[in-house]
N, CA, C and O atoms as a Tinker XYZ file with bonds, in Angstrom:
   320  protein
     1  N      0.850000   -1.180000    0.000000    73     2
     2  CA     0.000000    0.000000    0.000000    64     1     3
     3  C      0.886000    1.230000    0.000000    63     2     4     5
     4  O      1.883000    1.296000    0.718000    81     3
     5  N      0.515000    2.182000   -0.798000    73     3     6
     6  CA     1.268000    3.431000   -0.854000    64     5     7
     7  C      0.300000    4.598000   -0.958000    63     6     8     9
     8  O     -0.656000    4.560000   -1.733000    81     7
     9  N      0.554000    5.627000   -0.178000    73     7    10
    10  CA    -0.164000    6.886000   -0.279000    64     9    11
    11  C      0.859000    7.920000   -0.717000    63    10    12    13
    12  O      1.902000    8.066000   -0.080000    81    11
    13  N      0.574000    8.635000   -1.790000    73    11    14
    14  CA     1.556000    9.582000   -2.292000    64    13    15
    15  C      0.920000   10.782000   -2.963000    63    14    16    17
    16  O     -0.301000   10.904000   -3.054000    81    15
    17  N      1.796000   11.665000   -3.430000    73    15    18
    18  CA     1.381000   12.891000   -4.100000    64    17    19
    19  C      2.095000   12.951000   -5.436000    63    18    20    21
    20  O      3.296000   12.694000   -5.514000    81    19
    21  N      1.367000   13.286000   -6.482000    73    19    22
    22  CA     1.977000   13.437000   -7.794000    64    21    23
    23  C      1.535000   12.379000   -8.769000    63    22    24    25
    24  O      0.476000   11.768000   -8.622000    81    23
    25  N      2.374000   12.174000   -9.778000    73    23    26
    26  CA     2.059000   11.233000  -10.846000    64    25    27
    27  C      2.151000    9.790000  -10.360000    63    26    28    29
    28  O      2.877000    9.477000   -9.417000    81    27
    29  N      1.401000    8.928000  -11.023000    73    27    30
    30  CA     1.514000    7.489000  -10.790000    64    29    31
    31  C      2.823000    7.074000  -11.455000    63    30    32    33
    32  O      2.890000    6.929000  -12.676000    81    31
    33  N      3.859000    6.883000  -10.645000    73    31    34
    34  CA     5.197000    6.629000  -11.183000    64    33    35
    35  C      5.711000    5.240000  -10.811000    63    34    36    37
    36  O      6.910000    5.042000  -10.614000    81    35
    37  N      4.806000    4.304000  -10.721000    73    35    38
    38  CA     5.146000    2.925000  -10.368000    64    37    39
    39  C      4.968000    2.068000  -11.613000    63    38    40    41
    40  O      3.949000    2.170000  -12.295000    81    39
    41  N      5.944000    1.230000  -11.913000    73    39    42
    42  CA     5.855000    0.411000  -13.121000    64    41    43
    43  C      4.874000   -0.747000  -12.952000    63    42    44    45
    44  O      4.650000   -1.245000  -11.849000    81    43
    45  N      4.310000   -1.149000  -14.057000    73    43    46
    46  CA     3.425000   -2.317000  -14.148000    64    45    47
    47  C      2.161000   -2.185000  -13.305000    63    46    48    49
    48  O      1.692000   -3.171000  -12.736000    81    47
    49  N      1.610000   -0.987000  -13.220000    73    47    50
    50  CA     0.332000   -0.790000  -12.537000    64    49    51
    51  C     -0.684000   -0.271000  -13.537000    63    50    52    53
    52  O     -0.328000    0.232000  -14.603000    81    51
    53  N     -1.941000   -0.399000  -13.184000    73    51    54
    54  CA    -2.996000    0.199000  -13.992000    64    53    55
    55  C     -3.848000    1.081000  -13.094000    63    54    56    57
    56  O     -4.120000    0.736000  -11.944000    81    55
    57  N     -4.262000    2.210000  -13.625000    73    55    58
    58  CA    -5.115000    3.136000  -12.881000    64    57    59
    59  C     -6.541000    2.617000  -12.966000    63    58    60    61
    60  O     -7.078000    2.424000  -14.057000    81    59
    61  N     -7.152000    2.390000  -11.800000    73    59    62
    62  CA    -8.516000    1.858000  -11.753000    64    61    63
    63  C     -9.531000    2.914000  -11.314000    63    62    64    65
    64  O    -10.740000    2.697000  -11.392000    81    63
    65  N     -9.023000    4.058000  -10.853000    73    63    66
    66  CA    -9.915000    5.144000  -10.458000    64    65    67
    67  C     -9.191000    6.463000  -10.673000    63    66    68    69
    68  O     -8.041000    6.627000  -10.265000    81    67
    69  N     -9.867000    7.390000  -11.310000    73    67    70
    70  CA    -9.344000    8.742000  -11.511000    64    69    71
    71  C    -10.517000    9.674000  -11.270000    63    70    72    73
    72  O    -11.341000    9.891000  -12.158000    81    71
    73  N    -10.588000   10.222000  -10.066000    73    71    74
    74  CA   -11.756000   11.025000   -9.728000    64    73    75
    75  C    -11.583000   11.738000   -8.403000    63    74    76    77
    76  O    -10.468000   12.037000   -7.977000    81    75
    77  N    -12.700000   12.002000   -7.764000    73    75    78
    78  CA   -12.719000   12.787000   -6.530000    64    77    79
    79  C    -12.885000   11.875000   -5.320000    63    78    80    81
    80  O    -13.734000   10.983000   -5.299000    81    79
    81  N    -12.065000   12.121000   -4.333000    73    79    82
    82  CA   -12.089000   11.422000   -3.046000    64    81    83
    83  C    -12.413000   12.471000   -1.982000    63    82    84    85
    84  O    -11.756000   13.510000   -1.927000    81    83
    85  N    -13.399000   12.221000   -1.151000    73    83    86
    86  CA   -13.780000   13.154000   -0.096000    64    85    87
    87  C    -13.221000   12.678000    1.230000    63    86    88    89
    88  O    -13.434000   11.535000    1.632000    81    87
    89  N    -12.497000   13.572000    1.912000    73    87    90
    90  CA   -11.890000   13.230000    3.198000    64    89    91
    91  C    -12.185000   14.336000    4.205000    63    90    92    93
    92  O    -11.408000   15.282000    4.334000    81    91
    93  N    -13.310000   14.221000    4.923000    73    91    94
    94  CA   -13.687000   15.274000    5.862000    64    93    95
    95  C    -12.745000   15.420000    7.049000    63    94    96    97
    96  O    -12.678000   16.493000    7.649000    81    95
    97  N    -12.013000   14.362000    7.402000    73    95    98
    98  CA   -11.117000   14.441000    8.561000    64    97    99
    99  C     -9.759000   15.026000    8.216000    63    98   100   101
   100  O     -9.078000   15.563000    9.089000    81    99
   101  N     -9.356000   14.930000    6.950000    73    99   102
   102  CA    -8.022000   15.374000    6.566000    64   101   103
   103  C     -6.934000   14.356000    6.860000    63   102   104   105
   104  O     -5.747000   14.651000    6.722000    81   103
   105  N     -7.339000   13.154000    7.266000    73   103   106
   106  CA    -6.384000   12.078000    7.558000    64   105   107
   107  C     -6.804000   10.843000    6.771000    63   106   108   109
   108  O     -7.955000   10.412000    6.843000    81   107
   109  N     -5.861000   10.278000    6.017000    73   107   110
   110  CA    -6.126000    9.068000    5.247000    64   109   111
   111  C     -5.275000    7.946000    5.821000    63   110   112   113
   112  O     -4.058000    8.086000    5.938000    81   111
   113  N     -5.907000    6.833000    6.180000    73   111   114
   114  CA    -5.198000    5.643000    6.654000    64   113   115
   115  C     -5.735000    4.438000    5.907000    63   114   116   117
   116  O     -6.943000    4.297000    5.717000    81   115
   117  N     -4.820000    3.565000    5.483000    73   115   118
   118  CA    -5.229000    2.376000    4.737000    64   117   119
   119  C     -4.193000    1.282000    4.920000    63   118   120   121
   120  O     -3.030000    1.547000    5.224000    81   119
   121  N     -4.637000    0.055000    4.728000    73   119   122
   122  CA    -3.727000   -1.090000    4.713000    64   121   123
   123  C     -3.759000   -1.705000    3.320000    63   122   124   125
   124  O     -4.729000   -1.549000    2.578000    81   123
   125  N     -2.690000   -2.402000    2.982000    73   123   126
   126  CA    -2.588000   -3.025000    1.677000    64   125   127
   127  C     -3.336000   -4.333000    1.600000    63   126   128   129
   128  O     -3.789000   -4.863000    2.615000    81   127
   129  N     -3.467000   -4.858000    0.381000    73   127   130
   130  CA    -4.210000   -6.097000    0.194000    64   129   131
   131  C     -3.454000   -7.341000    0.655000    63   130   132   133
   132  O     -4.066000   -8.392000    0.847000    81   131
   133  N     -2.139000   -7.244000    0.836000    73   131   134
   134  CA    -1.368000   -8.433000    1.192000    64   133   135
   135  C     -0.642000   -8.322000    2.523000    63   134   136   137
   136  O      0.060000   -9.251000    2.922000    81   135
   137  N     -0.801000   -7.187000    3.223000    73   135   138
   138  CA    -0.173000   -7.058000    4.541000    64   137   139
   139  C     -1.036000   -6.178000    5.438000    63   138   140   141
   140  O     -1.971000   -5.528000    4.971000    81   139
   141  N     -0.717000   -6.163000    6.713000    73   139   142
   142  CA    -1.497000   -5.387000    7.678000    64   141   143
   143  C     -0.831000   -4.069000    8.038000    63   142   144   145
   144  O     -1.284000   -3.365000    8.941000    81   143
   145  N      0.240000   -3.735000    7.333000    73   143   146
   146  CA     0.949000   -2.493000    7.608000    64   145   147
   147  C      0.075000   -1.302000    7.219000    63   146   148   149
   148  O     -0.368000   -1.201000    6.075000    81   147
   149  N     -0.166000   -0.415000    8.157000    73   147   150
   150  CA    -1.028000    0.731000    7.897000    64   149   151
   151  C     -0.197000    1.920000    7.443000    63   150   152   153
   152  O      0.822000    2.257000    8.045000    81   151
   153  N     -0.656000    2.546000    6.369000    73   151   154
   154  CA    -0.058000    3.787000    5.878000    64   153   155
   155  C     -1.006000    4.917000    6.255000    63   154   156   157
   156  O     -2.222000    4.783000    6.120000    81   155
   157  N     -0.452000    6.026000    6.725000    73   155   158
   158  CA    -1.265000    7.185000    7.095000    64   157   159
   159  C     -0.680000    8.428000    6.451000    63   158   160   161
   160  O      0.537000    8.607000    6.411000    81   159
   161  N     -1.554000    9.281000    5.950000    73   159   162
   162  CA    -1.143000   10.530000    5.320000    64   161   163
   163  C     -2.015000   11.648000    5.873000    63   162   164   165
   164  O     -3.242000   11.579000    5.811000    81   163
   165  N     -1.374000   12.671000    6.413000    73   163   166
   166  CA    -2.079000   13.863000    6.896000    64   165   167
   167  C     -2.173000   14.842000    5.738000    63   166   168   169
   168  O     -1.159000   15.332000    5.241000    81   167
   169  N     -3.389000   15.120000    5.315000    73   167   170
   170  CA    -3.608000   16.019000    4.190000    64   169   171
   171  C     -3.468000   17.473000    4.642000    63   170   172   173
   172  O     -3.765000   17.781000    5.796000    81   171
   173  N     -3.027000   18.366000    3.768000    73   171   174
   174  CA    -2.884000   19.766000    4.167000    64   173   175
   175  C     -4.207000   20.514000    4.316000    63   174   176   177
   176  O     -4.233000   21.650000    4.790000    81   175
   177  N     -5.304000   19.873000    3.910000    73   175   178
   178  CA    -6.642000   20.444000    4.127000    64   177   179
   179  C     -7.662000   19.313000    4.096000    63   178   180   181
   180  O     -7.383000   18.228000    3.585000    81   179
   181  N     -8.830000   19.571000    4.638000    73   179   182
   182  CA    -9.939000   18.617000    4.582000    64   181   183
   183  C    -10.724000   18.839000    3.298000    63   182   184   185
   184  O    -10.609000   19.884000    2.657000    81   183
   185  N    -11.520000   17.848000    2.935000    73   183   186
   186  CA   -12.433000   18.050000    1.811000    64   185   187
   187  C    -12.179000   17.148000    0.631000    63   186   188   189
   188  O    -11.680000   16.031000    0.771000    81   187
   189  N    -12.535000   17.657000   -0.554000    73   187   190
   190  CA   -12.447000   16.895000   -1.791000    64   189   191
   191  C    -11.056000   17.002000   -2.401000    63   190   192   193
   192  O    -10.431000   18.063000   -2.401000    81   191
   193  N    -10.590000   15.859000   -2.926000    73   191   194
   194  CA    -9.277000   15.768000   -3.570000    64   193   195
   195  C     -9.392000   14.975000   -4.856000    63   194   196   197
   196  O    -10.135000   13.995000   -4.922000    81   195
   197  N     -8.666000   15.390000   -5.871000    73   195   198
   198  CA    -8.534000   14.590000   -7.078000    64   197   199
   199  C     -7.479000   13.532000   -6.799000    63   198   200   201
   200  O     -6.363000   13.850000   -6.388000    81   199
   201  N     -7.837000   12.270000   -7.024000    73   199   202
   202  CA    -6.899000   11.172000   -6.762000    64   201   203
   203  C     -6.900000   10.195000   -7.937000    63   202   204   205
   204  O     -7.839000   10.136000   -8.731000    81   203
   205  N     -5.827000    9.446000   -8.011000    73   203   206
   206  CA    -5.715000    8.313000   -8.923000    64   205   207
   207  C     -5.356000    7.103000   -8.073000    63   206   208   209
   208  O     -4.417000    7.142000   -7.278000    81   207
   209  N     -6.114000    6.030000   -8.251000    73   207   210
   210  CA    -5.821000    4.782000   -7.541000    64   209   211
   211  C     -5.283000    3.796000   -8.565000    63   210   212   213
   212  O     -5.901000    3.555000   -9.603000    81   211
   213  N     -4.124000    3.232000   -8.258000    73   211   214
   214  CA    -3.468000    2.296000   -9.166000    64   213   215
   215  C     -3.272000    0.958000   -8.466000    63   214   216   217
   216  O     -3.048000    0.902000   -7.257000    81   215
   217  N     -3.360000   -0.110000   -9.239000    73   215   218
   218  CA    -3.174000   -1.455000   -8.696000    64   217   219
   219  C     -2.229000   -2.246000   -9.597000    63   218   220   221
   220  O     -2.065000   -1.944000  -10.779000    81   219
   221  N     -1.619000   -3.256000   -9.008000    73   219   222
   222  CA    -0.806000   -4.214000   -9.762000    64   221   223
   223  C     -1.312000   -5.604000   -9.404000    63   222   224   225
   224  O     -1.572000   -5.900000   -8.238000    81   223
   225  N     -1.448000   -6.439000  -10.403000    73   223   226
   226  CA    -1.985000   -7.777000  -10.192000    64   225   227
   227  C     -3.333000   -7.907000  -10.861000    63   226   228   229
   228  O     -3.962000   -6.903000  -11.194000    81   227
   229  N     -3.776000   -9.107000  -11.057000    73   227   230
   230  CA    -5.020000   -9.337000  -11.781000    64   229   231
   231  C     -6.217000   -9.462000  -10.848000    63   230   232   233
   232  O     -6.811000   -8.448000  -10.482000    81   231
   233  N     -6.584000  -10.672000  -10.456000    73   231   234
   234  CA    -7.796000  -10.871000   -9.674000    64   233   235
   235  C     -7.743000  -10.159000   -8.327000    63   234   236   237
   236  O     -8.621000   -9.362000   -7.997000    81   235
   237  N     -6.721000  -10.453000   -7.567000    73   235   238
   238  CA    -6.529000   -9.787000   -6.275000    64   237   239
   239  C     -5.194000   -9.045000   -6.330000    63   238   240   241
   240  O     -4.137000   -9.676000   -6.330000    81   239
   241  N     -5.233000   -7.716000   -6.376000    73   239   242
   242  CA    -3.993000   -6.953000   -6.522000    64   241   243
   243  C     -3.014000   -7.221000   -5.377000    63   242   244   245
   244  O     -3.418000   -7.427000   -4.232000    81   243
   245  N     -1.723000   -7.215000   -5.707000    73   243   246
   246  CA    -0.691000   -7.334000   -4.679000    64   245   247
   247  C     -0.126000   -5.970000   -4.299000    63   246   248   249
   248  O      0.709000   -5.864000   -3.401000    81   247
   249  N     -0.592000   -4.916000   -4.997000    73   247   250
   250  CA    -0.122000   -3.558000   -4.722000    64   249   251
   251  C     -1.259000   -2.596000   -5.028000    63   250   252   253
   252  O     -1.913000   -2.706000   -6.065000    81   251
   253  N     -1.491000   -1.655000   -4.123000    73   251   254
   254  CA    -2.490000   -0.608000   -4.312000    64   253   255
   255  C     -1.855000    0.707000   -3.894000    63   254   256   257
   256  O     -1.172000    0.781000   -2.873000    81   255
   257  N     -2.085000    1.747000   -4.693000    73   255   258
   258  CA    -1.552000    3.061000   -4.361000    64   257   259
   259  C     -2.599000    4.126000   -4.631000    63   258   260   261
   260  O     -3.360000    4.036000   -5.595000    81   259
   261  N     -2.632000    5.132000   -3.774000    73   259   262
   262  CA    -3.504000    6.287000   -3.949000    64   261   263
   263  C     -2.597000    7.504000   -4.093000    63   262   264   265
   264  O     -1.824000    7.828000   -3.191000    81   263
   265  N     -2.703000    8.175000   -5.243000    73   263   266
   266  CA    -1.885000    9.350000   -5.519000    64   265   267
   267  C     -2.777000   10.588000   -5.554000    63   266   268   269
   268  O     -3.734000   10.657000   -6.325000    81   267
   269  N     -2.450000   11.557000   -4.712000    73   267   270
   270  CA    -3.184000   12.820000   -4.665000    64   269   271
   271  C     -2.593000   13.785000   -5.690000    63   270   272   273
   272  O     -1.394000   13.750000   -5.968000    81   271
   273  N     -3.442000   14.642000   -6.249000    73   271   274
   274  CA    -3.031000   15.578000   -7.279000    64   273   275
   275  C     -2.002000   16.578000   -6.740000    63   274   276   277
   276  O     -2.226000   17.213000   -5.710000    81   275
   277  N     -0.880000   16.709000   -7.440000    73   275   278
   278  CA     0.220000   17.575000   -6.999000    64   277   279
   279  C     -0.182000   19.047000   -6.954000    63   278   280   281
   280  O      0.168000   19.747000   -6.003000    81   279
   281  N     -0.905000   19.530000   -7.958000    73   279   282
   282  CA    -1.297000   20.944000   -7.987000    64   281   283
   283  C     -2.226000   21.285000   -6.830000    63   282   284   285
   284  O     -2.067000   22.331000   -6.200000    81   283
   285  N     -3.192000   20.418000   -6.541000    73   283   286
   286  CA    -4.090000   20.656000   -5.406000    64   285   287
   287  C     -3.313000   20.645000   -4.097000    63   286   288   289
   288  O     -3.564000   21.459000   -3.208000    81   287
   289  N     -2.371000   19.717000   -3.987000    73   287   290
   290  CA    -1.562000   19.601000   -2.783000    64   289   291
   291  C     -0.766000   20.891000   -2.556000    63   290   292   293
   292  O     -0.762000   21.449000   -1.459000    81   291
   293  N     -0.094000   21.351000   -3.618000    73   291   294
   294  CA     0.709000   22.575000   -3.507000    64   293   295
   295  C     -0.163000   23.785000   -3.179000    63   294   296   297
   296  O      0.230000   24.631000   -2.376000    81   295
   297  N     -1.341000   23.874000   -3.794000    73   295   298
   298  CA    -2.252000   24.995000   -3.510000    64   297   299
   299  C     -2.732000   24.962000   -2.066000    63   298   300   301
   300  O     -2.911000   26.015000   -1.454000    81   299
   301  N     -2.942000   23.780000   -1.517000    73   299   302
   302  CA    -3.376000   23.676000   -0.122000    64   301   303
   303  C     -2.255000   24.053000    0.841000    63   302   304   305
   304  O     -2.514000   24.613000    1.906000    81   303
   305  N     -1.022000   23.753000    0.475000    73   303   306
   306  CA     0.126000   24.104000    1.318000    64   305   307
   307  C      0.439000   25.603000    1.268000    63   306   308   309
   308  O      0.892000   26.188000    2.252000    81   307
   309  N      0.191000   26.208000    0.113000    73   307   310
   310  CA     0.535000   27.616000   -0.098000    64   309   311
   311  C     -0.658000   28.356000   -0.687000    63   310   312   313
   312  O     -0.640000   28.705000   -1.867000    81   311
   313  N     -1.703000   28.605000    0.120000    73   311   314
   314  CA    -2.889000   29.287000   -0.404000    64   313   315
   315  C     -2.549000   30.700000   -0.898000    63   314   316   317
   316  O     -1.686000   31.384000   -0.349000    81   315
   317  N     -3.252000   31.099000   -1.937000    73   315   318
   318  CA    -3.007000   32.445000   -2.531000    64   317   319
   319  C     -3.541000   33.547000   -1.670000    63   318   320
   320  O     -3.418000   34.720000   -2.022000    81   319
């Protein structure tokens, strides 16, 4: 499991979701499909985010990643 910001830069994955994710708490926590290790990401703001979810593997993915949009992330860190 990976939580990140920016482009989907992992080889041999396919994007299965490209849309809006709503996070009212501003904290994202998830575990991967093959381990119990929890990944947590503190978002710079609460609310709606453009995300891409990518997976590797066929029937049951062995890798899942959620990538938050870099421009939205930067705008939240440095509001105009």
